[in-house]
C-alpha positions as CSV (number, residue, x, y, z in Angstrom):
1,M,113.8,64.4,115.1
2,Q,117.4,63.7,115.7
3,K,116.6,59.9,116.6
4,L,114.7,59.5,113.6
5,S,117.3,60.9,111.3
6,M,119.9,58.7,113.2
7,I,117.8,55.5,112.8
8,A,117.0,56.3,109.2
9,G,120.6,56.6,108.5
10,L,121.3,53.3,110.2
11,A,118.7,51.6,108.2
12,L,120.0,53.0,104.8
13,A,123.5,51.9,105.8
14,L,122.2,48.3,106.5
15,V,120.6,48.1,103.3
16,A,123.4,49.6,101.2
17,C,125.6,46.9,102.8
18,G,123.4,44.1,101.6
19,G,122.2,43.3,105.1
20,G,119.8,40.7,103.7
21,Q,116.0,40.2,104.5
22,E,116.6,40.1,108.1
23,D,118.5,43.3,108.4
24,R,115.9,45.0,106.2
25,A,113.1,43.9,108.5
26,V,114.9,45.2,111.6
27,A,115.4,48.6,109.8
28,A,111.8,48.8,108.7
29,C,110.8,48.1,112.4
30,E,113.2,50.7,113.7
31,N,111.9,53.3,111.2
32,A,108.2,52.6,112.2
33,I,109.1,52.8,116.0
34,A,111.0,56.0,115.3
35,E,107.9,57.5,113.6
36,K,105.5,56.5,116.4
37,L,107.7,57.5,119.2
38,K,109.3,60.8,117.6
39,D,108.4,62.9,120.5
40,K,110.0,60.6,123.0
41,A,113.7,59.9,124.0
42,F,114.0,56.2,123.5
43,E,116.7,53.5,122.4
44,L,116.4,50.3,120.5
45,D,118.9,47.4,120.6
46,H,119.5,46.3,117.0
47,K,121.5,43.2,118.0
48,D,118.6,42.1,120.3
49,M,115.9,42.6,117.6
50,R,118.2,40.6,115.1
51,A,118.6,38.0,117.7
52,K,114.8,37.8,118.5
53,L,113.7,37.7,114.7
54,Q,111.4,34.9,113.9
55,K,109.9,33.9,110.5
56,P,106.5,32.5,111.2
57,E,105.5,32.3,107.6
58,E,107.1,32.7,104.2
59,G,107.8,36.4,103.6
60,V,106.9,37.4,107.0
61,V,109.3,38.6,109.8
62,Q,108.2,39.0,113.3
63,I,110.5,40.7,115.9
64,N,109.8,41.0,119.6
65,S,112.2,43.2,121.5
66,V,112.4,46.0,124.0
67,V,112.2,49.8,123.7
68,V,114.0,51.7,126.5
69,F,112.6,55.2,127.3
70,D,114.8,57.9,129.1
71,K,117.7,55.5,129.3
72,G,120.0,56.3,132.3
73,L,117.4,58.7,133.9
74,A,115.5,58.2,137.0
75,A,112.3,57.8,134.8
76,E,113.8,55.1,132.7
77,S,111.3,52.5,131.5
78,K,111.2,49.6,129.1
79,Q,108.3,48.4,127.0
80,T,108.2,45.4,124.9
81,F,107.0,45.5,121.3
82,E,106.2,43.1,118.4
83,C,106.7,44.2,114.9
84,R,105.4,42.2,111.8
85,V,107.0,42.8,108.4
86,K,106.1,41.5,105.0
87,F,108.1,41.2,102.0
88,D,106.6,41.2,98.4
89,P,107.2,37.8,96.9
90,Q,106.7,39.5,93.4
91,N,109.3,42.1,94.0
92,P,111.9,40.9,96.7
93,S,114.0,44.0,96.4
94,A,111.0,46.2,97.2
95,E,110.9,47.9,100.7
96,P,109.3,45.6,103.2
97,K,105.7,46.7,104.6
98,I,104.9,46.9,108.3
99,V,101.9,44.7,108.7
100,G,101.7,44.8,112.5
101,M,103.0,46.9,115.3
102,Q,102.1,46.4,119.0
103,F,103.5,48.0,122.3
104,T,102.8,46.1,125.4
105,W,102.2,48.9,127.9
């Protein structure tokens, strides 16, 4: 629960700072991942997510990055993920929607 709160706070801070569409997409993916993994200890690399961001089509942002589980422990593991976010062209200020989330286990 603490991870989810921390990530949600980061997401709100980025949006409040006017981080732009790319940062809003990263924040949406971070929140979606936090919700799916709420019972696990994990870390995301915001800078890596932002660096690997792609725009395959107008209004869609795709992020391929890595989630690290149990960082620094003997059981540490990494998994890749793909997150696709869509923005509403009729309402650009609306929260983006997650239209695809896939973990490569």
